[in-house]
PDB file of N, H, CA, C and O in Angstrom:
ATOM      1  N   MET A   1      -3.502   1.484  10.896  1.00  0.00           N
ATOM      2  CA  MET A   1      -2.677   2.613  10.034  1.00  0.00           C
ATOM      3  C   MET A   1      -3.018   2.189   8.419  1.00  0.00           C
ATOM      4  O   MET A   1      -3.056   1.021   8.031  1.00  0.00           O
ATOM      5  N   MET A   2      -3.235   3.269   7.638  1.00  0.00           N
ATOM      6  H   MET A   2      -3.204   4.218   7.952  1.00  0.00           H
ATOM      7  CA  MET A   2      -3.287   3.170   6.302  1.00  0.00           C
ATOM      8  C   MET A   2      -2.186   3.891   5.645  1.00  0.00           C
ATOM      9  O   MET A   2      -1.904   5.016   6.056  1.00  0.00           O
ATOM     10  N   ILE A   3      -1.389   3.251   4.454  1.00  0.00           N
ATOM     11  H   ILE A   3      -1.618   2.337   4.120  1.00  0.00           H
ATOM     12  CA  ILE A   3      -0.597   3.798   3.768  1.00  0.00           C
ATOM     13  C   ILE A   3      -0.903   3.930   2.549  1.00  0.00           C
ATOM     14  O   ILE A   3      -1.395   2.904   2.077  1.00  0.00           O
ATOM     15  N   ASN A   4      -0.789   4.965   1.696  1.00  0.00           N
ATOM     16  H   ASN A   4      -0.390   5.798   2.079  1.00  0.00           H
ATOM     17  CA  ASN A   4      -1.336   5.295   0.434  1.00  0.00           C
ATOM     18  C   ASN A   4      -0.077   5.454  -0.536  1.00  0.00           C
ATOM     19  O   ASN A   4       0.998   5.717   0.002  1.00  0.00           O
ATOM     20  N   ASP A   5      -0.127   5.312  -1.960  1.00  0.00           N
ATOM     21  H   ASP A   5      -1.000   5.098  -2.397  1.00  0.00           H
ATOM     22  CA  ASP A   5       0.690   5.611  -2.712  1.00  0.00           C
ATOM     23  C   ASP A   5       1.804   4.657  -2.775  1.00  0.00           C
ATOM     24  O   ASP A   5       2.772   4.996  -3.455  1.00  0.00           O
ATOM     25  N   TYR A   6       1.831   3.419  -2.127  1.00  0.00           N
ATOM     26  H   TYR A   6       1.045   3.144  -1.574  1.00  0.00           H
ATOM     27  CA  TYR A   6       2.880   2.271  -2.715  1.00  0.00           C
ATOM     28  C   TYR A   6       2.796   2.134  -3.867  1.00  0.00           C
ATOM     29  O   TYR A   6       1.769   2.423  -4.481  1.00  0.00           O
ATOM     30  N   ALA A   7       3.666   1.746  -4.320  1.00  0.00           N
ATOM     31  H   ALA A   7       4.500   1.511  -3.820  1.00  0.00           H
ATOM     32  CA  ALA A   7       3.977   1.416  -5.923  1.00  0.00           C
ATOM     33  C   ALA A   7       3.638   2.311  -6.644  1.00  0.00           C
ATOM     34  O   ALA A   7       3.162   1.957  -7.723  1.00  0.00           O
ATOM     35  N   ASN A   8       3.721   3.610  -6.401  1.00  0.00           N
ATOM     36  H   ASN A   8       4.107   3.898  -5.524  1.00  0.00           H
ATOM     37  CA  ASN A   8       3.391   4.692  -7.258  1.00  0.00           C
ATOM     38  C   ASN A   8       4.732   5.216  -7.931  1.00  0.00           C
ATOM     39  O   ASN A   8       5.667   5.640  -7.250  1.00  0.00           O
ATOM     40  N   VAL A   9       4.753   5.166  -9.051  1.00  0.00           N
ATOM     41  H   VAL A   9       3.994   4.822  -9.604  1.00  0.00           H
ATOM     42  CA  VAL A   9       6.091   5.954  -9.904  1.00  0.00           C
ATOM     43  C   VAL A   9       6.006   7.093  -9.541  1.00  0.00           C
ATOM     44  O   VAL A   9       7.065   7.635  -9.223  1.00  0.00           O
ATOM     45  N   ASP A  10       4.840   7.823  -9.456  1.00  0.00           N
ATOM     46  H   ASP A  10       3.979   7.383  -9.714  1.00  0.00           H
ATOM     47  CA  ASP A  10       5.078   9.336  -8.906  1.00  0.00           C
ATOM     48  C   ASP A  10       5.510   9.558  -7.772  1.00  0.00           C
ATOM     49  O   ASP A  10       5.529  10.750  -7.464  1.00  0.00           O
ATOM     50  N   CYS A  11       5.944   8.696  -6.874  1.00  0.00           N
ATOM     51  H   CYS A  11       5.929   7.728  -7.124  1.00  0.00           H
ATOM     52  CA  CYS A  11       6.045   8.868  -5.381  1.00  0.00           C
ATOM     53  C   CYS A  11       7.196   7.609  -5.199  1.00  0.00           C
ATOM     54  O   CYS A  11       7.051   6.601  -4.507  1.00  0.00           O
ATOM     55  N   PRO A  12       8.133   7.900  -5.857  1.00  0.00           N
ATOM     56  CA  PRO A  12       9.046   6.619  -5.551  1.00  0.00           C
ATOM     57  C   PRO A  12      10.036   6.259  -4.299  1.00  0.00           C
ATOM     58  O   PRO A  12      10.936   5.421  -4.262  1.00  0.00           O
ATOM     59  N   GLY A  13       9.479   7.368  -3.052  1.00  0.00           N
ATOM     60  H   GLY A  13       8.748   8.049  -3.081  1.00  0.00           H
ATOM     61  CA  GLY A  13      10.081   6.940  -2.116  1.00  0.00           C
ATOM     62  C   GLY A  13       9.476   6.118  -0.624  1.00  0.00           C
ATOM     63  O   GLY A  13       9.826   5.694   0.477  1.00  0.00           O
ATOM     64  N   VAL A  14       8.219   6.288  -1.623  1.00  0.00           N
ATOM     65  H   VAL A  14       7.935   6.633  -2.518  1.00  0.00           H
ATOM     66  CA  VAL A  14       7.060   5.406  -0.699  1.00  0.00           C
ATOM     67  C   VAL A  14       7.260   4.099  -0.456  1.00  0.00           C
ATOM     68  O   VAL A  14       7.381   3.699   0.702  1.00  0.00           O
ATOM     69  N   THR A  15       7.323   3.216  -1.585  1.00  0.00           N
ATOM     70  H   THR A  15       7.224   3.540  -2.526  1.00  0.00           H
ATOM     71  CA  THR A  15       7.688   1.912  -1.462  1.00  0.00           C
ATOM     72  C   THR A  15       8.919   1.468  -0.533  1.00  0.00           C
ATOM     73  O   THR A  15       8.913   0.489   0.214  1.00  0.00           O
ATOM     74  N   PRO A  16       9.818   2.236  -0.690  1.00  0.00           N
ATOM     75  CA  PRO A  16      11.331   1.527   0.106  1.00  0.00           C
ATOM     76  C   PRO A  16      10.934   2.014   1.432  1.00  0.00           C
ATOM     77  O   PRO A  16      11.253   1.286   2.372  1.00  0.00           O
ATOM     78  N   ALA A  17      10.246   3.196   1.721  1.00  0.00           N
ATOM     79  H   ALA A  17       9.987   3.788   0.958  1.00  0.00           H
ATOM     80  CA  ALA A  17      10.173   3.560   2.996  1.00  0.00           C
ATOM     81  C   ALA A  17       9.245   2.453   3.772  1.00  0.00           C
ATOM     82  O   ALA A  17       9.665   1.846   4.757  1.00  0.00           O
ATOM     83  N   VAL A  18       8.056   2.277   3.270  1.00  0.00           N
ATOM     84  H   VAL A  18       7.715   2.770   2.470  1.00  0.00           H
ATOM     85  CA  VAL A  18       7.051   1.523   3.583  1.00  0.00           C
ATOM     86  C   VAL A  18       7.597  -0.189   3.730  1.00  0.00           C
ATOM     87  O   VAL A  18       6.972  -1.001   4.412  1.00  0.00           O
ATOM     88  N   ASN A  19       8.721  -0.498   3.045  1.00  0.00           N
ATOM     89  H   ASN A  19       9.228   0.162   2.491  1.00  0.00           H
ATOM     90  CA  ASN A  19       9.157  -1.802   3.179  1.00  0.00           C
ATOM     91  C   ASN A  19       9.897  -1.852   4.231  1.00  0.00           C
ATOM     92  O   ASN A  19       9.983  -2.889   4.889  1.00  0.00           O
ATOM     93  N   GLN A  20      10.696  -0.479   4.626  1.00  0.00           N
ATOM     94  H   GLN A  20      10.626   0.363   4.092  1.00  0.00           H
ATOM     95  CA  GLN A  20      11.989  -0.623   5.416  1.00  0.00           C
ATOM     96  C   GLN A  20      11.037  -0.657   6.903  1.00  0.00           C
ATOM     97  O   GLN A  20      11.451  -1.269   7.887  1.00  0.00           O
ATOM     98  N   PHE A  21       9.707   0.091   6.904  1.00  0.00           N
ATOM     99  H   PHE A  21       9.370   0.588   6.104  1.00  0.00           H
ATOM    100  CA  PHE A  21       9.136   0.048   8.135  1.00  0.00           C
ATOM    101  C   PHE A  21       8.401  -1.305   8.287  1.00  0.00           C
ATOM    102  O   PHE A  21       8.182  -1.672   9.441  1.00  0.00           O
ATOM    103  N   LEU A  22       8.021  -2.040   7.335  1.00  0.00           N
ATOM    104  H   LEU A  22       8.199  -1.742   6.397  1.00  0.00           H
ATOM    105  CA  LEU A  22       7.604  -3.347   7.487  1.00  0.00           C
ATOM    106  C   LEU A  22       8.248  -4.397   8.248  1.00  0.00           C
ATOM    107  O   LEU A  22       7.745  -5.180   9.054  1.00  0.00           O
ATOM    108  N   HIS A  23       9.530  -4.276   7.829  1.00  0.00           N
ATOM    109  H   HIS A  23       9.939  -3.640   7.174  1.00  0.00           H
ATOM    110  CA  HIS A  23      10.618  -4.911   8.282  1.00  0.00           C
ATOM    111  C   HIS A  23      11.013  -4.750   9.442  1.00  0.00           C
ATOM    112  O   HIS A  23      11.114  -5.744  10.160  1.00  0.00           O
ATOM    113  N   GLU A  24      11.373  -3.347   9.985  1.00  0.00           N
ATOM    114  H   GLU A  24      11.291  -2.540   9.402  1.00  0.00           H
ATOM    115  CA  GLU A  24      11.329  -3.225  11.265  1.00  0.00           C
ATOM    116  C   GLU A  24      10.491  -3.309  12.419  1.00  0.00           C
ATOM    117  O   GLU A  24      10.768  -3.534  13.598  1.00  0.00           O
ATOM    118  N   CYS A  25       9.326  -3.064  11.795  1.00  0.00           N
ATOM    119  H   CYS A  25       9.100  -2.882  10.838  1.00  0.00           H
ATOM    120  CA  CYS A  25       8.122  -3.427  12.789  1.00  0.00           C
ATOM    121  C   CYS A  25       7.330  -4.706  12.726  1.00  0.00           C
ATOM    122  O   CYS A  25       6.283  -4.810  13.365  1.00  0.00           O
ATOM    123  N   ASN A  26       7.852  -5.801  11.889  1.00  0.00           N
ATOM    124  H   ASN A  26       8.703  -5.717  11.370  1.00  0.00           H
ATOM    125  CA  ASN A  26       7.373  -6.794  11.509  1.00  0.00           C
ATOM    126  C   ASN A  26       6.679  -7.724  12.852  1.00  0.00           C
ATOM    127  O   ASN A  26       5.659  -8.406  12.751  1.00  0.00           O
ATOM    128  N   ASP A  27       7.545  -7.549  14.162  1.00  0.00           N
ATOM    129  H   ASP A  27       8.373  -6.995  14.244  1.00  0.00           H
ATOM    130  CA  ASP A  27       7.164  -8.159  15.278  1.00  0.00           C
ATOM    131  C   ASP A  27       6.000  -7.673  15.829  1.00  0.00           C
ATOM    132  O   ASP A  27       5.445  -8.303  16.729  1.00  0.00           O
ATOM    133  N   GLU A  28       5.521  -6.558  15.378  1.00  0.00           N
ATOM    134  H   GLU A  28       5.971  -6.046  14.647  1.00  0.00           H
ATOM    135  CA  GLU A  28       4.404  -5.535  16.239  1.00  0.00           C
ATOM    136  C   GLU A  28       3.099  -5.584  15.192  1.00  0.00           C
ATOM    137  O   GLU A  28       1.981  -5.178  15.509  1.00  0.00           O
ATOM    138  N   ILE A  29       3.403  -6.094  14.028  1.00  0.00           N
ATOM    139  H   ILE A  29       4.312  -6.424  13.771  1.00  0.00           H
ATOM    140  CA  ILE A  29       2.002  -6.192  13.127  1.00  0.00           C
ATOM    141  C   ILE A  29       1.147  -7.406  13.247  1.00  0.00           C
ATOM    142  O   ILE A  29       1.750  -8.455  13.472  1.00  0.00           O
ATOM    143  N   GLU A  30       0.087  -7.444  13.156  1.00  0.00           N
ATOM    144  H   GLU A  30      -0.403  -6.591  12.973  1.00  0.00           H
ATOM    145  CA  GLU A  30      -0.866  -8.656  13.146  1.00  0.00           C
ATOM    146  C   GLU A  30      -1.296  -9.026  12.207  1.00  0.00           C
ATOM    147  O   GLU A  30      -1.452 -10.215  11.928  1.00  0.00           O
ATOM    148  N   GLU A  31      -1.672  -7.775  11.291  1.00  0.00           N
ATOM    149  H   GLU A  31      -1.546  -6.810  11.517  1.00  0.00           H
ATOM    150  CA  GLU A  31      -2.537  -8.256   9.861  1.00  0.00           C
ATOM    151  C   GLU A  31      -1.857  -7.202   8.874  1.00  0.00           C
ATOM    152  O   GLU A  31      -1.563  -6.064   9.241  1.00  0.00           O
ATOM    153  N   ILE A  32      -1.664  -7.626   7.757  1.00  0.00           N
ATOM    154  H   ILE A  32      -1.903  -8.550   7.459  1.00  0.00           H
ATOM    155  CA  ILE A  32      -1.279  -6.766   6.547  1.00  0.00           C
ATOM    156  C   ILE A  32      -2.016  -6.907   5.497  1.00  0.00           C
ATOM    157  O   ILE A  32      -1.803  -7.817   4.696  1.00  0.00           O
ATOM    158  N   GLY A  33      -3.206  -5.834   5.315  1.00  0.00           N
ATOM    159  H   GLY A  33      -3.379  -5.095   5.966  1.00  0.00           H
ATOM    160  CA  GLY A  33      -4.438  -6.041   3.905  1.00  0.00           C
ATOM    161  C   GLY A  33      -3.813  -4.820   3.002  1.00  0.00           C
ATOM    162  O   GLY A  33      -3.090  -3.938   3.465  1.00  0.00           O
ATOM    163  N   TYR A  34      -4.221  -4.927   1.627  1.00  0.00           N
ATOM    164  H   TYR A  34      -4.808  -5.644   1.251  1.00  0.00           H
ATOM    165  CA  TYR A  34      -3.815  -4.082   0.594  1.00  0.00           C
ATOM    166  C   TYR A  34      -5.203  -4.238  -0.379  1.00  0.00           C
ATOM    167  O   TYR A  34      -5.801  -5.265  -0.699  1.00  0.00           O
ATOM    168  N   HIS A  35      -5.442  -3.023  -0.674  1.00  0.00           N
ATOM    169  H   HIS A  35      -4.956  -2.189  -0.414  1.00  0.00           H
ATOM    170  CA  HIS A  35      -6.625  -2.827  -1.848  1.00  0.00           C
ATOM    171  C   HIS A  35      -6.061  -2.030  -3.343  1.00  0.00           C
ATOM    172  O   HIS A  35      -6.005  -0.805  -3.450  1.00  0.00           O
ATOM    173  N   ARG A  36      -5.764  -2.765  -4.170  1.00  0.00           N
ATOM    174  H   ARG A  36      -5.809  -3.761  -4.082  1.00  0.00           H
ATOM    175  CA  ARG A  36      -5.457  -2.114  -5.632  1.00  0.00           C
ATOM    176  C   ARG A  36      -6.455  -1.042  -5.968  1.00  0.00           C
ATOM    177  O   ARG A  36      -7.645  -1.352  -5.912  1.00  0.00           O
ATOM    178  N   ILE A  37      -6.140   0.102  -6.288  1.00  0.00           N
ATOM    179  H   ILE A  37      -5.173   0.354  -6.333  1.00  0.00           H
ATOM    180  CA  ILE A  37      -6.578   1.057  -6.835  1.00  0.00           C
ATOM    181  C   ILE A  37      -6.854   0.835  -8.464  1.00  0.00           C
ATOM    182  O   ILE A  37      -5.922   0.552  -9.217  1.00  0.00           O
ATOM    183  N   GLU A  38      -8.376   1.008  -8.988  1.00  0.00           N
ATOM    184  H   GLU A  38      -9.133   1.238  -8.376  1.00  0.00           H
ATOM    185  CA  GLU A  38      -8.319   0.946 -10.244  1.00  0.00           C
ATOM    186  C   GLU A  38      -9.335   2.144 -10.658  1.00  0.00           C
ATOM    187  O   GLU A  38     -10.227   2.490  -9.883  1.00  0.00           O
ATOM    188  N   PHE A  39      -9.113   2.877 -12.173  1.00  0.00           N
ATOM    189  H   PHE A  39      -8.388   2.597 -12.803  1.00  0.00           H
ATOM    190  CA  PHE A  39      -9.732   3.850 -12.200  1.00  0.00           C
ATOM    191  C   PHE A  39     -10.533   3.438 -13.446  1.00  0.00           C
ATOM    192  O   PHE A  39     -10.165   2.585 -14.254  1.00  0.00           O
ATOM    193  N   CYS A  40     -11.683   4.155 -13.504  1.00  0.00           N
ATOM    194  H   CYS A  40     -11.982   4.848 -12.847  1.00  0.00           H
ATOM    195  CA  CYS A  40     -12.707   3.892 -14.977  1.00  0.00           C
ATOM    196  C   CYS A  40     -12.936   4.848 -15.859  1.00  0.00           C
ATOM    197  O   CYS A  40     -13.449   5.953 -15.684  1.00  0.00           O
ATOM    198  N   ASN A  41     -12.424   4.235 -17.048  1.00  0.00           N
ATOM    199  H   ASN A  41     -12.007   3.338 -17.191  1.00  0.00           H
ATOM    200  CA  ASN A  41     -12.963   5.466 -17.937  1.00  0.00           C
ATOM    201  C   ASN A  41     -14.255   4.811 -18.899  1.00  0.00           C
ATOM    202  O   ASN A  41     -14.139   4.071 -19.876  1.00  0.00           O
ATOM    203  N   GLY A  42     -15.351   5.275 -18.358  1.00  0.00           N
ATOM    204  H   GLY A  42     -15.446   5.876 -17.564  1.00  0.00           H
ATOM    205  CA  GLY A  42     -16.614   4.583 -18.501  1.00  0.00           C
ATOM    206  C   GLY A  42     -16.775   3.541 -18.131  1.00  0.00           C
ATOM    207  O   GLY A  42     -16.586   3.391 -16.923  1.00  0.00           O
ATOM    208  N   ASN A  43     -17.136   2.486 -18.824  1.00  0.00           N
ATOM    209  H   ASN A  43     -17.290   2.607 -19.805  1.00  0.00           H
ATOM    210  CA  ASN A  43     -17.249   1.375 -18.277  1.00  0.00           C
ATOM    211  C   ASN A  43     -15.914   0.362 -18.034  1.00  0.00           C
ATOM    212  O   ASN A  43     -15.861  -0.735 -17.478  1.00  0.00           O
ATOM    213  N   LYS A  44     -14.911   1.135 -18.645  1.00  0.00           N
ATOM    214  H   LYS A  44     -14.955   2.026 -19.097  1.00  0.00           H
ATOM    215  CA  LYS A  44     -13.674   0.292 -19.012  1.00  0.00           C
ATOM    216  C   LYS A  44     -12.957   0.557 -17.563  1.00  0.00           C
ATOM    217  O   LYS A  44     -12.616   1.633 -17.072  1.00  0.00           O
ATOM    218  N   ILE A  45     -12.832  -0.839 -17.010  1.00  0.00           N
ATOM    219  H   ILE A  45     -13.109  -1.713 -17.410  1.00  0.00           H
ATOM    220  CA  ILE A  45     -11.413  -0.314 -15.594  1.00  0.00           C
ATOM    221  C   ILE A  45     -10.441   0.022 -16.344  1.00  0.00           C
ATOM    222  O   ILE A  45     -10.625  -0.252 -17.530  1.00  0.00           O
ATOM    223  N   ILE A  46      -9.114   0.697 -16.002  1.00  0.00           N
ATOM    224  H   ILE A  46      -8.965   0.920 -15.038  1.00  0.00           H
ATOM    225  CA  ILE A  46      -8.090   0.840 -16.066  1.00  0.00           C
ATOM    226  C   ILE A  46      -7.081   0.544 -15.066  1.00  0.00           C
ATOM    227  O   ILE A  46      -6.856   1.513 -14.342  1.00  0.00           O
ATOM    228  N   PRO A  47      -6.379  -0.535 -14.793  1.00  0.00           N
ATOM    229  CA  PRO A  47      -5.566  -0.907 -13.983  1.00  0.00           C
ATOM    230  C   PRO A  47      -4.461  -0.211 -13.663  1.00  0.00           C
ATOM    231  O   PRO A  47      -3.657  -0.280 -14.593  1.00  0.00           O
ATOM    232  N   VAL A  48      -4.064   0.428 -12.762  1.00  0.00           N
ATOM    233  H   VAL A  48      -4.717   0.484 -12.006  1.00  0.00           H
ATOM    234  CA  VAL A  48      -2.843   1.028 -12.490  1.00  0.00           C
ATOM    235  C   VAL A  48      -2.069   0.515 -11.154  1.00  0.00           C
ATOM    236  O   VAL A  48      -2.502  -0.395 -10.447  1.00  0.00           O
ATOM    237  N   ASN A  49      -1.107   1.085 -10.958  1.00  0.00           N
ATOM    238  H   ASN A  49      -0.756   1.824 -11.532  1.00  0.00           H
ATOM    239  CA  ASN A  49      -0.254   0.316  -9.850  1.00  0.00           C
ATOM    240  C   ASN A  49      -0.106   1.195  -8.990  1.00  0.00           C
ATOM    241  O   ASN A  49       0.876   1.937  -8.985  1.00  0.00           O
ATOM    242  N   LEU A  50      -1.038   1.253  -8.142  1.00  0.00           N
ATOM    243  H   LEU A  50      -1.836   0.650  -8.146  1.00  0.00           H
ATOM    244  CA  LEU A  50      -1.131   2.575  -7.132  1.00  0.00           C
ATOM    245  C   LEU A  50      -2.104   1.158  -5.770  1.00  0.00           C
ATOM    246  O   LEU A  50      -3.038   0.453  -6.150  1.00  0.00           O
ATOM    247  N   ILE A  51      -1.687   1.126  -4.710  1.00  0.00           N
ATOM    248  H   ILE A  51      -0.928   1.699  -4.401  1.00  0.00           H
ATOM    249  CA  ILE A  51      -1.653  -0.047  -3.628  1.00  0.00           C
ATOM    250  C   ILE A  51      -1.946   1.117  -2.262  1.00  0.00           C
ATOM    251  O   ILE A  51      -1.199   1.929  -1.716  1.00  0.00           O
ATOM    252  N   ASP A  52      -3.241   0.784  -2.063  1.00  0.00           N
ATOM    253  H   ASP A  52      -3.848   0.124  -2.506  1.00  0.00           H
ATOM    254  CA  ASP A  52      -3.153   1.242  -0.230  1.00  0.00           C
ATOM    255  C   ASP A  52      -3.000  -0.044   0.524  1.00  0.00           C
ATOM    256  O   ASP A  52      -3.451  -1.178   0.362  1.00  0.00           O
ATOM    257  N   ILE A  53      -2.189   0.534   1.426  1.00  0.00           N
ATOM    258  H   ILE A  53      -1.823   1.455   1.557  1.00  0.00           H
ATOM    259  CA  ILE A  53      -1.754  -0.960   2.075  1.00  0.00           C
ATOM    260  C   ILE A  53      -2.517  -0.478   3.942  1.00  0.00           C
ATOM    261  O   ILE A  53      -2.556   0.616   4.506  1.00  0.00           O
ATOM    262  N   PHE A  54      -2.879  -1.500   4.279  1.00  0.00           N
ATOM    263  H   PHE A  54      -2.847  -2.388   3.821  1.00  0.00           H
ATOM    264  CA  PHE A  54      -3.362  -1.404   5.686  1.00  0.00           C
ATOM    265  C   PHE A  54      -2.843  -2.477   6.681  1.00  0.00           C
ATOM    266  O   PHE A  54      -2.932  -3.700   6.577  1.00  0.00           O
ATOM    267  N   LEU A  55      -2.276  -1.729   7.679  1.00  0.00           N
ATOM    268  H   LEU A  55      -2.203  -0.735   7.763  1.00  0.00           H
ATOM    269  CA  LEU A  55      -1.934  -2.544   8.925  1.00  0.00           C
ATOM    270  C   LEU A  55      -2.807  -2.491  10.103  1.00  0.00           C
ATOM    271  O   LEU A  55      -3.462  -1.527  10.499  1.00  0.00           O
ATOM    272  N   LYS A  56      -2.724  -3.603  10.578  1.00  0.00           N
ATOM    273  H   LYS A  56      -2.191  -4.386  10.256  1.00  0.00           H
ATOM    274  CA  LYS A  56      -3.266  -4.016  12.284  1.00  0.00           C
ATOM    275  C   LYS A  56      -2.204  -4.221  12.935  1.00  0.00           C
ATOM    276  O   LYS A  56      -1.498  -5.194  12.669  1.00  0.00           O
ATOM    277  N   PHE A  57      -1.892  -3.358  13.898  1.00  0.00           N
ATOM    278  H   PHE A  57      -2.465  -2.567  14.114  1.00  0.00           H
ATOM    279  CA  PHE A  57      -1.242  -3.764  15.109  1.00  0.00           C
ATOM    280  C   PHE A  57      -1.401  -4.782  16.153  1.00  0.00           C
ATOM    281  O   PHE A  57      -2.564  -4.883  16.544  1.00  0.00           O
ATOM    282  N   LYS A  58      -0.535  -5.579  16.723  1.00  0.00           N
ATOM    283  H   LYS A  58       0.409  -5.497  16.406  1.00  0.00           H
ATOM    284  CA  LYS A  58      -0.742  -6.333  17.873  1.00  0.00           C
ATOM    285  C   LYS A  58      -1.158  -5.193  19.353  1.00  0.00           C
ATOM    286  O   LYS A  58      -0.738  -4.049  19.524  1.00  0.00           O
ATOM    287  N   ASN A  59      -1.966  -5.879  20.126  1.00  0.00           N
ATOM    288  H   ASN A  59      -2.307  -6.809  19.988  1.00  0.00           H
ATOM    289  CA  ASN A  59      -2.329  -4.975  21.125  1.00  0.00           C
ATOM    290  C   ASN A  59      -1.244  -5.002  22.270  1.00  0.00           C
ATOM    291  O   ASN A  59      -1.368  -4.276  23.256  1.00  0.00           O
TER     292      ASN A  59
END
């Protein structure tokens, strides 16, 4: 499962919803990973507070 817009200030409902989901499904989740999204302006990386969350569930 992939979750987009975590920690995105333009989508304020995503972070609390994901946190609640993770709390409620904690026993079923095997692995959690994330990827911070970076934008580039020419060669300069501009860090932004956007994170994709990846979940792997137990079989």
